[in-house]
N, C-alpha and C positions, 0 to 999 in steps of 0.2 A: 465564477465558473466559465461564463461565456467569453471572458477576456482571454482565458487560457486556450480555449478551443474555439476558433472563429466559425462555429456552426450553431444553428438555432437549436435550442432545447425543445425537443418534440414530445418528450415523455420521461417518466422516471420509473424504474423498476426497483423494487425493494425485496430482498430476500429476508424472510422472517422465520425464526424457529417456531415450530408448532404445527397444528393441523390447520391448513389453509385451503380455502376454496378460491382459487385464483380467478375463475370465471366470474364469480359474484363479488369478489373483493372482501370476503368474509374471513375473519380469524375465528375458528371454532374453539381452539384452546391453545394456549402457549404458557407453559410453566415458567419459562425464562422471563416472559413479559408480564407474568402474573395476570393473564387473561384466562378466566375459568368459565366464562359464559360467552355465548356467541357475540362477536363484536363486528359490526359492519364498518370496516375501515373505509371502504369506498364512499359510503354515505357520509361518514364523518368528515372526510377530507375534500370531497368534490366541490363544495362551495368556497373553500379556502384557497384553492390553487387552480389556476386556469390552464393547466396542462394535464394530460392523462397520467394517472398513477396506476401502476400494476404491482400486485403483490404475489409472491410465490413462496413456497417452502424453501428455506435456505439450502437444504440438502439437494433439492431438485435443481436449484440454481447452480450448485457446484457440478452436478452431473451434466447440465447443459454446457457449462464452461469446458468440461472435459471433452464433450462432443465437438465443440467449436475448435478446440486445439487439434483434434484429429482431422477435422475438415480443412483447417489451415495447412496441415501437413500434406494432405492429398492435393491441395491447390498450390503447394509450394509457396505459401504465403508466410514466410518466416517472421515478417514484421507483425502480422496478426497473431502468430503463434506466441511470440514474446509478450505481446500485450495481454493475451488471454492467460498465459501462465502467471503473469504478475497480478492480474485481477483475482485469479483463484488464490494466489498467495495472500493477497490482501484480505480476502474473505476469511481464510484460515487465521490470519493474524488478528483480525477483529474478533474472532471467536476464541482468541488466546490459545489456539492450536499451533504453537510456534514450530513444532517439529515438521508438520505438513507444510507450513509456510516456507520453511527453509528449503524444502525440496523444490517448490515452485519458483521461488526467487533465484535459486541456484541455476535452475534450467533456463529461466528467463535471461540470466546473465550470459549463459553459454550461447543462446540464440543471438543475443545482441552482439556478442563478440564475433560470431560468424558473419553478421551483417556489417560489422565495424560501425555499429550505431552506439557511439561512445556516450552520448547524452542519456540514452535510455539505460545503458549499462550503469552509468553513474547513479541514476535514480534507483535501479535495482540493488546496487551495492548498499545504498542507504537502508532500504527495506530489509535486506538480508542481515545487515549489521544490527538493526533494531530487533530482529527476531532472535539473534544470538544474545543480544543484550538482555532481553526478557527471560531468556533461558539461563542467564547468569554465566554464559560462556564468553567472558570479557575478552579473552585473547582472540577468538575468532571474530567477535564483534569489531575489535580494533583493526584486525586485518582487513575486514570488509570496508570499514569506514576509511582506512588509509588508501585502499584501492580506489574508492570513490573520490577521495581528496586529490589523488594524483590526476584523475581525469578532469576535475574542476580546475586544477592548476594548468593543465594542458590547454584549456579553453579560456584561461584567465578569468574564471567565474569566481570572483572573490567572496561574494556573499554565500555561495554554496560551499566554498572551501571553509569558511568560518563555521557553517553549520556542522560540517564533518568534524572540525576541530572541537566544537562544543560536545559532540557525541563522544569523541575520544576522551575528552576531559572527564565526562561523566563516568566512563569506564574506569579510569584511574581513580576517580573519587570513590567509587563503590568498592574498589580494591584497597581503599584506605591509603593510597599513595597521593596524599593531599598536595605535596610539593609539585609533583608532575602535573596533577590536575589543574592547579592554580596557574602554572606556567603556560599550559596549553590554552586554558580559558582566557588568559590575558592576551595571548596571540590572536585568538578569535575576536576578542573585543577590539583590539587595535585594527584588525582588518575591517570590521564593521564601521569603525569610526572613519577609516579611509574612504569607504564607499558611501558615507553619509547616513549610515543606519545605526550608529552607536552613540 
């Protein structure tokens, strides 16, 4: 993680489903996590990790994310807005709420296009495509993956292009178009061999 972002990790925030006391680090109840008795998450984790860990109810985290988007708009911080939109999309994606994830990723792409931030746009196309993929909307998934692939080609980012090709091959595979899936997967494998990853 620290290799991707050259900043020190000063803490971790975790959004959890259930009844949470964020001040004390206690999970009172979480059906999803199968916690039915008070669980002191903070006490359990504090001796295992040497950075602060904060927990909060996942719905509250989403609300704070929404608030941060509106603050970014007021400050005309479009880069921050795109980032917050994508993070909210990722939260919904992780909760398998792909319809909401689609909205956030689509808006993150629009903001990235306004900024001409192609690399972020490429990342958001991948997330958008995966959301469509899990909704079994393979046509829109492939459209999004193809948009991201074009940006990867623009930057000659071959390994990312291969990732997009593999995603597209997966869409064809699930539509039982095995011939097309195989052809595209082989193209991806060839690219990975060229860059020393296959």
